C-alpha positions as semicolon CSV with decimal commas, in nm:
position;residue;x (nm);y (nm);z (nm)
1;M;5,817;-1,706;-3,144
2;P;5,755;-1,999;-2,937
3;I;5,449;-2,072;-2,763
4;T;5,571;-2,151;-2,409
5;A;5,393;-2,265;-2,100
6;I;5,340;-1,895;-1,972
7;N;5,152;-1,811;-2,304
8;E;4,980;-2,159;-2,303
9;V;4,847;-2,080;-1,950
10;D;4,753;-1,728;-2,101
11;L;4,536;-1,875;-2,377
12;V;4,329;-2,131;-2,137
13;I;4,283;-1,842;-1,867
14;G;4,181;-1,596;-2,162
15;K;3,946;-1,864;-2,261
16;L;3,822;-1,976;-1,931
17;E;3,729;-1,609;-1,876
18;Y;3,561;-1,507;-2,238
19;L;3,328;-1,900;-2,157
20;L;3,241;-1,732;-1,804
21;F;3,158;-1,420;-1,972
22;F;2,947;-1,589;-2,217
23;I;2,778;-1,844;-1,941
24;I;2,712;-1,527;-1,779
25;S;2,572;-1,318;-2,010
26;K;2,319;-1,615;-2,138
27;F;2,205;-1,681;-1,779
28;Y;2,181;-1,262;-1,779
29;L;1,934;-1,288;-2,046
30;S;1,695;-1,584;-1,980
31;R;1,636;-1,382;-1,663
32;Q;1,557;-1,054;-1,885
33;R;1,354;-1,242;-2,119
34;D;1,165;-1,430;-1,831
35;H;1,065;-1,058;-1,702
36;L;0,990;-0,894;-2,003
37;E;0,739;-1,166;-2,082
38;D;0,610;-1,153;-1,701
39;L;0,585;-0,720;-1,855
40;L;0,397;-0,855;-2,153
41;R;0,130;-1,121;-1,990
42;T;0,037;-0,877;-1,715
43;L;0,056;-0,553;-1,983
44;T;-0,314;-0,377;-1,997
45;P;-0,415;-0,071;-2,123
46;E;-0,339;0,151;-1,803
47;R;-0,081;0,433;-1,926
48;I;0,163;0,364;-1,629
49;K;0,177;-0,028;-1,762
50;I;0,236;0,092;-2,089
51;G;0,519;0,292;-1,975
52;D;0,660;0,074;-1,753
53;A;0,687;-0,174;-2,067
54;M;0,848;0,142;-2,227
55;L;1,091;0,197;-2,039
56;W;1,219;-0,156;-1,990
57;A;1,290;-0,231;-2,347
58;I;1,455;0,157;-2,363
59;D;1,652;0,052;-2,084
60;H;1,768;-0,256;-2,249
61;A;1,803;-0,146;-2,603
62;E;2,122;-0,340;-2,652
63;A;1,866;-0,630;-2,641
64;A;1,663;-0,516;-2,902
65;D;1,664;-0,747;-3,129
66;E;1,563;-0,995;-2,847
67;I;1,298;-0,804;-2,734
68;I;1,135;-0,782;-3,092
69;D;1,157;-1,166;-3,124
70;C;0,950;-1,142;-2,746
71;I;0,697;-0,970;-2,912
72;T;0,625;-1,159;-3,248
73;E;0,631;-1,455;-3,054
74;S;0,345;-1,308;-2,790
75;L;0,174;-1,182;-3,118
76;S;0,174;-1,541;-3,239
77;I;0,014;-1,674;-3,005
78;P;-0,349;-1,767;-3,090
79;Q;-0,457;-1,779;-2,746
80;T;-0,357;-1,457;-2,624
81;P;-0,682;-1,215;-2,619
82;T;-0,708;-0,927;-2,943
83;H;-0,731;-0,654;-2,635
84;K;-0,411;-0,747;-2,546
85;K;-0,239;-0,780;-2,873
86;V;-0,318;-0,434;-2,925
87;N;-0,162;-0,344;-2,590
88;H;0,135;-0,537;-2,721
89;M;0,199;-0,281;-3,047
90;I;0,195;0,010;-2,830
C-alpha cells in the first residue's frame, strides 16, 4: 500500500506527539530528582523524616533506577558527614 500524504501527516504527528511526551517526561523526572536530592540533603534520623523519604521512594518506584543512582551519588560525596550517609542507607 503506497504512503499517501495523509499517512505521512499521521506519521509526523505521531513522531511529534512522542517527542513532546519525551520532553515532558524528562522535565518531570528532572523536577522529581531535584525533590529527591532536597529530601536527602535535609534527611535527619527523625522517624517522620525517614518515613517521608521512604514513602516518596515507594510512590515513585517506577523510577527505581534513578532513585538508586541519586542515593548512590549522595553516599559517594566525601564532604557528606557519616551520620547523613547512615540516614541515606536506612
